[in-house]
N, C-alpha and C positions, 0 to 999 in steps of 0.2 A: 168665620165667614159662613154665612148661612144662604146668602142670596147674593146675586150678581150687583144688587142695588147697593149692597154694603161697601162696594170697591171705589165709589166716588169716581167713576170713569168720566172723560171728557163727553160732552154732549154728543159729538159725532160718533164716537166708539159706543157709548152707551145705546144710542139708537140702533146701531148696527146689531148689538147684542138683543135688543128687544125685537128687530125684525127676524132674528134666528130663533126666537121664542126660548132662550136661554134663561132659566129661572134658578134652578138649584144647582151649584157646582159639584162636580165630582170630586172625590177625595184628593186627587193630585192638584186639581185646579183650586180647591180650597187651601192648600198648603202653599202652592207655588205662587199664585196671583198677588196676595198681599206683599210678598217678598220682592218679586220681580217689578212690581208697580212703585215700589219705594225707592231708596237710594240705590245707585248703580252698585252691582255686586257680581261676581262669579257665581255660578249655580249649578248644582247636581240635582236633577229630579229622576227618581227611580219609581216607575210605574209599568204595568204591563201594557202591551198593545191594546188600542181600543178604549183606553181609560180617559180620553179627553185631553191628551198632551198638547195637541196643537192649539187648543185655545189657552191652555196654561202658559205657553210661551208667545203665542200669536197676538193676544191682546196687548200685553206689555210692549211687544215689539212695535205694534202700529202705534201705540200711545207715545212712544219716544221719537218716532219719526217726525221730521220737519219736511212737510211736502214741498216746500219752496226751495230746498236744496236741491242741487243737481248731482249730488254725491250718492252713491250706494251706501245706506246707512245700517241696514241689516243684512245679514248673510245667513242663509239657512241651508245646512248640508244634509242630504237625504241619500239613502242607499241606492234607491232605484228611481227610474223615470215615473213609475206609476205613483209613487209617494210624493216625488217632488210635484207632480201635477196637482194631487190632492191637496197638498199643504199650501201651494200657490193660490189653489182656488178658494180655500178657507180664508187666507189672509186677504184676498181681494174682497171678500164679504166683510171681514172685519174693518177694512179700511175705505170702504166705498163712499161713505160720507164724509170722509176726511181727505178724499182725493189722493191716498196713497197708492201709488203705482207699484205693482208687483209683478215680477218676470220670473217664469220657469226656464231653467237652462238644464239640458241633459244630453247625453250622447245618443248615438243611433239615428240621427237626423242631420239634415244640412245645417250650415252655419248662417246662412242668409238671413233668415227670420230673427235669429237670436242676436246678429250683429245690430239689426234694425232695432230690436228691442232695447238694446243697451244704449243706442243712440238717442232714446226718448227719455233717458235718465230716470229709470226705476228707483224708488227709495229702498226696495226690498228685492233681493234676488234669492230663489230658491233654486238649488241644483245639485246635480250628482258630482261627486269629487273630481272624476276624470275630466269631464267637459270644462268644470269650472277652472282647473289646472290649465288646461289647453287655452282658454280664453285669457287667462292672466298672462300666459307666455306669449300670446300674440298681441298683448297690449290693449285688448278690447275690453277688459275688465280690470278697473282700479279698486283696490281694497283700502286706499288711504282714509277714506271717509267712514269706514265702517265703524259703528259704535258697539254692535253686538254681533256675535257669531253664535248661531245655535246649531247644536250637533243633535240631529233628530234621528232616533234608533242607532245610537252610536255602536251598540253591540253588533247590530247587524253590518253596519259599515266595515267594521274591524274583521268581522268573520268572513266577509266577503273579499278581504285583500286590500281594502281602501286605506289602511293605516298610514302608509307612506304619503298618499296624496292628502289625507287629512292633516297630517303634521306639517306638510308644506304650505297649506292653506293657513293653519293657525301661525306659523312662523311668518308669513306674509302680511298678517293682520296686525295694526297698531295696537300694541298692549297697554301703552301708556294712558291711552284715552279710551280703550275698549273693554268689553267683557265677554266671556265665554259662558254660554249656558248649555250644559250637557244632558241630554235626556236619554234614557236607556231602560229597557225592560229588565235587564240584568247587569250585574257589575262583576264581569270577569276579570281576572288578572290584567289582561291587556287593556280593558276599558279604564281600570283603576290606575294603570301606569300612565296613560294619556292624561286622566285627571290630576294625578299627582305632578305631572311634568309642566302642564300648561295652565292649570287653574290656580289661582291665588286667593287662599282662605275662602273657599267657596261655602256659601250657604247652601243647606240641603233640605231636601223634602223627599220622604220615602213612604209610599203606600205599604202598610204593614204586610208581612209575609202572607197572613191569612187572607189578604186582599189580592194577592198576586194574580188570582183568577177570579172573574166575575162570579158573584154569589149565585148567579142564574145559570151557570154552566154546570151540567151534569156529567161527571167523569166516571166513565164505566170501562171495564176491561174484559175481555173474553179469553180464555185458554184456547189456543189455536195450534194446529200443526200447519207447517209451511204449505203443503200441498192443499190444505182444506180452505186457505185464505180466500181465493177468488170467489168460491161459492159462499162463503161466508159474508162477504161484501154484499153480493146479491141479496141474501136474505135480510141483511141489515137495512138495505135501501128499501126493501119490500116492506119491512116492518114499520119504517117511519110513515107518518102521515103524508108528508110532502117534502121529500128529501131535496135539499139544496146545499150542496157541500163540496168539501175537499177532501181528496183521499191522498195520504202523503206515503210515498215509497222512498227506499234509501238510494236506489240507482236509477239511471235512465232506462236500463234494460226492464227492470221491474214495471216502471211506468208505462212503457209500450207494450209489454205482454198483458197488464191488466186493463189497459185502455182497449187493446184488441178483443180481450175477453168480454168485457162489459158491452162493448159495441156489438159484438156477436150476438149478445143476448137481448138486444134491442133497447138499450138504454141511451138516452141523450147524453153522451159523455165526449170529453175531449181531454186532451193532455198538454202540459207543460214541462218541457225539459230543456237542457242546454244546447240541443241542436236545432231548436226552432229558430227561425229567423225573426227579426223584429216584427215584420210584416205579418208573419203567421201569429206570432204571440198576440199582437193587437187583435187580429181577426178572431182569435180564440177568446180573448178576455171580453170583447164585445158581445160575442154570442153568450157568453156566460152571464154578463151583466144583464142581458135582454132575456135570459132564462130560456133562450133556445137550446142551451146546454145546461143541464143541472147538475152534473157530476164532473168535476175536474180532478184528474189524476195528475200528480206533479211531484217533483223533487224539491227539496227546501231551496236549493240555489234559484231554481227557476222561478219559485213562488215569492221571492223576496219583495217585500213591499206592497204586496197585494191588498187593497182595501175594497172589499165588497160586502154591501150591507145585507143584513137579514140571512146570513148563513145559518142554517139549521143544524148541520153537523160537521164535524171534522173527524175523519178516520185515520188513525196511525196503522197503516197497513204494515209499516216497519217501525218498530220502536226506535227513536232517535237515540243516539249515543251519547248527546250532551244535553244537560238539564236545560240549559238555555234554549235550545231548539224546541223542546217540549213546550216550554213556556209560550214561545212565539207562535207555535202551531195552534195550541188550545185557545190563545188570545184572539184568534180569528173568528171564533164563534161566540155568542152571548154578548154581543157589543152593545153599548148603549141602554144596558138594563134589559135586553132582550133574552128570551131563553135560548139554550143551545146545548147541544149534546156532543161530548168527545169521547170517542171510543177507540180503545187500543187493542189490537190483536197480538197477544202474547204467547209465544212459544216457550216452552220449557226453559231454553237457554237465556230467556229474557226476564225471567222472574225476578232475579236479582236486581236487574236495572229498574224494573217496575217498583220494587220496593225502595230503591234509593230514589227514585223520582217523588215517591209519596213523602218520603223523610225530608228531603231537601225542599220541597215546596210546601211541607206542612199542610197538604191537603189529602182529602180521602178519595180514593178511586175504588169504586164498588165493583165488585165480580158480578157480571152478568150471567144469566142462565139461559143455555141454548134450548130454544123449543122449535122443533122442525115439524110442527103439526100444521094444520090448516091457516090459512093467511090471516083469518079473524082473530085466531088465538095467538098470533105472532105479533099483532100490532100494539106492542109496547116497547118502550125506549129500551128496557133491560132485557129485551128477548132477542135471540138470534136463531 
């Protein structure tokens, strides 16, 4: 498959693809779309965040829907509200000329609007596991007409503790007439266990290990002492032409301390951590998307499902303990073929973890050279 024209999509869906100026498919789309548009099947798609997975499952999902039916026919599970809204927005664009109704359902908000949305008989529901379970238990959401369940970012959902809810939903979905499509950046033991338990003879597509990260992401590491990290972050920000990115810390306390330090230095910075209310979180994300804030300091849990375009940098202030977390962090920059830089600050005790990450991801992380001279001499991506 070299072009979307090769897919023989129905005219309404092909028109939506043309509206979006889709021409050349990404690797995961090229592998998944011919399979999912053919005969019904269970499916496993493995590819990094930001590689076009939404279109890989979204176009086939829209194609198989009958807009005249009053049943929910497609169910997409996402780990966070932000991702659910993003996916629902894309599906609406794919299905607009076919009159396919899509509804986003998530926690942290009232039930009234979602109840009303379900009464309008959406063909596709995109939601977070907890709220979906709640609406199923209340009798507001029926899964009896579901043809396809999509697990989007399955590894994220499981790592966030949604495994039990996810399994309840799969058990409540008709398996004699339906299929499960599982998409994940990584295949941990838990993800593999879910796949082995619920999927039947799944067809598979996997972006090669060498393509786990975008070819346009530049991975760099700098040796660092813990006490030097706040100042190093400032130097890295100053060295960038126009820094717009995420700084990942291991704990909420580190997030708060670094946010205060950067704010004191005059940077446009805000933070995301577990103690933020949904209202504060939305306010922070709105400011970040509008670039009123250009630096977001966050923990992994608080940043789940973030989808912000055109990030120039990701900084690992703290090296993650799991390879899967590193993959997800780095996947947030260099999206859709754009350039990006991923920087890791590595203390002596983290060197073995760095070597393990390079070996497991089969990627090269280049050591940067610290130059603390005049600003003009520092404006290089590999200098700090």
